[in-house]
C-alpha positions as CSV (number, residue, x, y, z in Angstrom):
1,M,-0.2,0.0,-0.1
2,Q,2.8,2.4,0.9
3,L,4.2,1.8,-2.5
4,L,1.0,3.0,-4.2
5,I,0.6,6.1,-2.2
6,W,4.2,6.9,-2.9
7,S,3.8,6.4,-6.7
8,D,0.2,8.1,-6.8
9,T,2.0,11.1,-5.2
10,R,4.8,11.1,-7.5
11,D,2.3,10.9,-10.5
12,A,0.3,13.6,-9.0
13,K,3.3,15.8,-8.6
14,R,4.3,15.3,-12.3
15,A,1.0,16.3,-13.4
16,G,1.3,19.6,-11.6
17,A,-0.1,18.9,-8.3
18,T,1.4,21.1,-5.4
19,E,2.0,19.9,-1.8
20,E,-1.5,21.9,-1.1
21,D,-3.0,20.1,-3.8
22,I,-1.9,16.7,-2.4
23,Q,-2.7,17.4,1.2
24,E,-6.2,18.4,0.3
25,A,-7.0,15.7,-1.6
26,V,-5.5,13.1,1.3
27,A,-7.9,15.2,4.0
28,M,-11.0,15.0,1.4
29,S,-10.4,11.0,1.1
30,A,-10.3,11.0,4.8
31,L,-13.4,12.5,5.3
32,T,-15.2,10.8,2.8
33,R,-14.1,7.5,4.4
34,H,-15.0,8.6,7.8
35,W,-18.6,9.7,7.0
36,S,-19.1,6.7,4.6
37,T,-18.4,4.4,7.6
38,I,-20.5,6.3,9.8
39,F,-23.4,6.4,7.6
40,N,-23.1,3.1,6.6
41,G,-22.6,1.7,10.1
42,M,-25.5,3.4,11.4
43,Q,-27.6,2.3,8.0
44,V,-28.7,5.8,7.4
45,D,-31.3,5.8,4.8
46,F,-30.2,8.2,1.8
47,E,-33.4,9.4,0.9
48,T,-34.1,10.3,4.6
49,F,-30.9,12.0,4.8
50,K,-31.3,14.0,1.5
51,K,-34.7,15.3,2.8
52,E,-33.3,16.1,6.3
53,M,-30.4,18.1,4.8
54,G,-32.9,19.9,2.4
55,G,-32.1,18.0,-0.9
56,Q,-34.9,16.8,-3.2
């Protein structure tokens, strides 16, 4: 896994990503994993969630 992270980071930098871009991507992926774990673990109904958040 560590090798994949290293190579993905290297490739992102080669494509023009800055350190800040990479840090933001890592933070967003961590947040996504966190909330996905909570919502799935609590078996939150997606349609109910959308209504409660003001979605359609």
